[in-house]
N, C-alpha and C positions, 0 to 999 in steps of 0.2 A: 515524450511527445516532441516531434520535430518543431523547430522554430518556424514561424510564419513570417516571411520577410515583408515588412511594410515598406521599407526602403532598402535599397541594396547595401549590404554590409561592405562588400568590396568597394562600392562607389564611395561610401563614407570614409573608408580607410584611404582611398585614393585622394579624396578631398582634403583630408588632414595632411597627407604626405606633401601635396602640392602647396599646402598652406604653412609649410615648415617655418617660413620667415615670420609668420604671424603668431607663433606660439607665445612670444613674450607678452603681447597685449592681453590675451586671455588669461595667462598665468598671473599677471599683475592684478587683473580684475578679481580673479578667484581668491588670490592671496588675502584680499580684504576680509573675506569670510573667515579665514583661519585666524587672523588677528582678533576678530570680534569674538569668536567662540572661545578663544583662549582667555580673553579678558573676562568674559562672563563666567566661565568655569572656575577660574581662580578666585573670583569674588565670593564663591561659596566658603573659602577658607576664612574670609573676613566675617561672613554671616554667622558661621558656627559659634565663635566666641560672643558675637553680639546677641544672637538669639538665646544663647545659654545665659547671658547676663539679664536680658529683658524678661525671659520666661522662667528663670531659675531652673534650668534643665540639668539632668545628669548627662554624663558623657555619651551614653548610647542614644539618649533622646536628641541631643544636639546633632549627632551624626545622621539622624533621619533626614537632614537637609541633603546629604549626599545620596541617601536612599531614594528620596523623591526625585532628585535630579537625574541620577543614573538609572533609576528604575524606569523612567520614561524611555531611555535608550532601548531597554529590553522590550517593553510593551509595544512601542511603535515599530521597532524592527521586526518583532514577531508578527504583527499585523501585516507589515510589508511582505514578509516571507510567505505568509499564508496567501495573500493576494497574488504573489508572483507564481505560486504553485497552482492556484485554482483559476485565476483570471489572466495570467500573463504579467510580466514584469512592468510595474507602474511607470518607472522611469523611462523604459523603452517606449511607452505609449506617449508620455507627455514631453519627453526630452529633458536633457540635463538643465537647460536654462530655466524652464518653467518649474522644475523640481527645486532649484536653488531659490527662486523667487518665493515659492510657496513656503519653504522652510523659513525664510527671513520674515515673512508676514506672521507666521504662527509664533515665532520667537518674540516679535515685537508685542503681540497680544499678551504673552506671558509677562513681559516687563511692565506693561501697563497695569496688570493685575496686582502689582505691588502697592499701588495707591490704595485700593480698598482694603488690602491686607493690613497696611499700616494704620488706616483709620479705625478698623475694627480691633486692632491689636490681637489678631488671631494667629497663633502659630500654625494651625491647620490650614488657614487660608494662604499663608506664606508657602507652605509645602505644595499647595495646589498651583500657585503661581509659578513656582520653580518647575513643577511637572510640565506645565504648558510650555514654558520657556524652553525646557530641555527637549520637548517633542519637536519643536522647530529646528533645534540644533541637530537632532537625530536625523532629520530629513536632509539637512545640509551635509552631515557626515556621510550618509549613504550616497549622496550625489557627488560631492566635491572630491572625495578621496580617490575613487576610481577615475574620475575625470582627469585629475592631475597625473595619475599614474600612466594613463594611456595617451596623454596629450604629448606625444613625442616619441623618440626612439626608445625601445624597451630596455636597452642596456644602460640607460641613464635614468630610469624611472625612480630608483631609490634616491638618487641625487635630487630629483625634482621634489619628491615627497618630503625629503628632509629640509629643502629650501622653504617650501610653503609652511611646514611645521615650525620652522625657525620663527616665522612671523606670528604663528600661533603662540610660540613661547614668548615673543615680545609682549603679546597681550597679557600673558600670565605674569610677566615681570613687572609691568606697570600697574597691574591690578592691585597688589598689596599696597603700593604707594598711594595711588589715587583713592582706592576703596578705604584704606586705613585712615586717610586724612578725612574724607567726607563722612565716614560712619563713626569714627572714634574721636577725631581731634578737630575737625573743621567747625566753621560757624554753624553749619547745618546739623552737626552732631548733637545728640541728646541722650538722656538715659533711657528713653523709650524707643519705640520702633520707627518713629518718624524720620530718623536720619537716613533710612534706606530709600526714601522717596526720590531725591534728586539723582542719585547714581542710576537708578533703573529707568526713570523717565528719560534721562539723557541717552541711555542705551537704546530705548525704543525709537527715539528720533534717529539715531545713527543707523539702526537696522533698516528702517524705512528708507533712509537716504541711499543705503547700499542697494536695496531692492530696486530703487529707481535707476541707479547706475547700471545694474545688471540688465534691467529691462531694455535699455537703449544700447547696450554693448553687443557687438556681433560675436557670439561664441560659436566656434565651429563644431560640427558634428564629429564624433570620434567613435572608433571601434565598432561595436555592434549596436549602437544606438538606432532604434527603429526596428530591431528584430525582437519579436515577442515570443517568449518561451513559457509554456505552462507545464512545468515539471519541477522536481527538486533535484535537478542534475548537479547542482553545486556540491551537494553532500557526497557525491561519488569521489571527490578528490580528497585523498588522505591528508595532504599537506594543508588544505584549507581547514579541515576538521581540527587538526592539531593546532592550527593557527587561531581558530576560534577560542580554544582553551587558553592559548598564549595571550591573546588580547585581554581575556577575562583576568588572567593573572597579572598582567602588566598594569592595567588600569586600576585594579583593586589595590595592588601594591603601591603604585604612585600616589593615588588619592589618599590612601591610609597615611602615608608618610607626610604628604603635604598638609593634610588635615590635622596632624598631630604635632607638627613642628612647633607651633606656638606654645602648646602645653609642655612639650619636651624641653624647650628652652627656659620655661618657667621653673623647672625642677631645680632645687637648691644645689644638687650635686652636679648639675650640668652647667647652668649659667645664672639661674636665679633672676632672670629678666622679668619685667612686667609686660603686659600685652603690647603696648606701643613699641617697646624695644624689640620684642620677639617678632613683631610684624615687619620691622625694619630688616631683620635677617632673613625672613621668609622670601623677600625679594631676591636675595642671592641664590636661593634654591631654584626659583623659576628663571632667574637670569642665567644661571648655569645651563639650564635646559635650552635656552635660546642660543647661547654661544656655541654649545655643543652641536646643535642642529645646523648652524652655519658651518662649523667644522665638518659635519657629516655631509652637507651638500657639496663641499669641495672634495673631501676625502673619497667619497663614493662616486664621484664624477669620473669621466673618461678623459684623462690628461695624458698627452704624449710624454711629458717630462715630469718626473717625480719632484724635481727641484721646484718647478713652477707650482705644483700642487701644494707642497708643504710650505713654500714661500708665502702663498696666499693665506694659508692657515696661520702662519706666524704673524702676518699683518693683522688679521682679524683678532688674534690674541693680544697683540700690542695695543690695538685700539680699545679693546675691552679693559685691559690693564690701565690705560691712560684715563678712561672714564671713571673707573673705580678710584684711582689715585686722586683724581681731581675732585670728584663729587662726594667721595666718602672719606676713607681713612687710608693713609699710606701703609700702615701695618696690615690692614685687611687686603689692600691691593697686592702686597707681596704674597700673602696666602693664596689669593686668587690666581696669581701668576704661576705659582708652583703647581696648583691643581690643573690649570690649563696645559702646562707643559706635560704633565702626566697623561692627560687626556689625549694630546697629540701623539705621544709615544704609544698609547693603546691603539690609535688609528693606524700607526705604522705597523704594529704587530698584526693588525687586521688585514693589512695588505690590500685595501680597497675592495675587499670581499664583504658584501652586506651580511651574509649569514655568519661568517666567522667573526666579524666585528660585533654582531649582536650577541653571540655566545660569550665573547670575551668581556664585553661591557657588563653583561648580566653577572658574570663571575666576579668581576670587580665590585659590583653593587652588593653582592652577597657578603663579601669581605668587609665592606664599609658598614653594613648593617650589623655584622658581628661586633665591630668596634663600638658602634652606637649602643648595643645592648649591654656589653660587658665593660665598656670604658666609662670615663667620666670627665667632667671639665671641658676645656676647649677642644680637646682631641675628639671626644664623642660628639660635641656640637658640630664641628666642621666635617666630621664623617657623614653626618646626616645631611648637612647643607650641600656637600659635594655630590651627593647622589643625583641631584638635579642635572649636573653636568654629564653623568654617565647614563642617566635615563634618556638623555636627549634623542638618540637615534632610534629608540626601541619601537615606539608606536608606528612611525612611518615605515620603518624597515620590516617589522612584523606584518603590517598590512600589505606592503608591496610583495613580500615573499609569499603570503597566503593567497593572493589573487593571481599569481603567475599561471599562465596557460589555462585560464578558465573560459576564455572565448566568450560565447554568448551568455554564459552564466556569471559574468563578472559582476553585474549589478546585484544579482541575487546573493552571490558570495559576499559582496560588500555589506548587504543588509544583515547577513549572519554575523559578520565581524563586528559591525556596529552594535548588534544585539548583545555581543559579548562584553560590551562596555559596562553592562550591568554589574560587572565585577566591582565597579566603583560604588555600587549601591549595597553590596553584600559584605565585602571585606572590611571597610571602615567601621560599620557597626559591630562586627565581630571583634575587631581590634579594641573598640571602645568598651565592649562587654568584658573582654579579657582584662583590660586595664581596671575596670570597676571591680571585678571579682578578685583579682590578685592585688589590687591597690598598688600596681606597679606598671606605670605607663611605659617605662623603659623596656621591660621584659616583653611587652605586647608587640614590639617590633619583630618578634619571631614570626608572626603571621605574614607580613610582607616578605621576610627573608625566604620563606617557603615558596612564595610566588616567583621570586627571581631565580630560584633553583630550577624551576620548570622552564623559565624563559631561556636559561643557559642550555638546557636540553634541546629546545626547539632550534636555537641558533646553530648548534653543532650537529644535530641529527634530524630533528622533526621537520625541518623546512623543505626537504627534498621533494620536488614536484612528482606526484604519482596519482594515478586514477585507479580506483578499485573496480 
């Protein structure tokens, strides 16, 4: 069915083109969203050992936290897709700005639900609260990702996506530190479920504050906003369909690894750390994702001089090294410096090509997982931790490649990609079950390894835009 123009698409594109100088303001505003949902998502990795402790859960039961959270991505995105097919694209009706505000409000309600969940000490209620929270974030994902991708020149869209995702990774980096202190070690911490109250009430307040900022911020219309299409046209694009599978594999693989790192580092043949020590190292996993996305924002941008590009990346790396050296441990800082140098070398091999870089980074991650599975000691430990650095560009790059040339079907394609985030609800429990059955958490990393093999395929071959 042909699109019914509610407002002129060409006029909207013209409006954005003329507002090129104003891209920075809207991008900064939307970037707040990426930071917040990174913070919230990574707090799940702290909740898993906490709920396991409070409710005496098995591995697979504790992983239901990720199932509830990422299951919402699938269900809400499926509802969105059905509405877009039968009634027309919802975001095209209400606009990106209202879609963002609605998502923030729903997420805030989910955070508030942690209060009765803690009072009742009900694991099921906690899962319900996480589902509502993730429903709001799902709407933010559907709205904000394509907004960032099309808010500016198409040739630099991967760079913009990586820049905003770098702030998402900043949220995931500070989450283990803040969440670990408040839930496990702070004055608010307790052996029961009450210690989750303060973090999630604070999140609710922050989400409402950001909703207010978005409300008064002038966000320009972009691309096909205002054009309503009632069909399933997005599924006609082969590179989108393969991209949906790729997002499923990526999120499932990353969440499985992030959720298992604490348990992995507790293994006697790896590090033998306790929960507090392992949480400390989890921040390096997510910190690597943040630094890698800053690298990606520069490496995939359009610079006339390669010297300038890699000079900026070197400065970012030196700043990260200085922070780790000052705030943590000089020995760890030297390890981090070596990993960042290898990461920059991989970007050089990728030659600023998003798809080639994606395939290369996925191949490196496969090798690192093999070391984690069959190695031991500090080598295996840092192999897993360094995956965050090479994971860095994957989600924004896959998303950007998958929605290329979708036109009026961009938001519908975005909803399908967000639906695929359900991989984070399916793969972690499977890995947990694998670990329970085999009594070998280390060997269970074979599941995310398979996921990254597919990502390598998509980066080298499957990304090519085509319409059936």
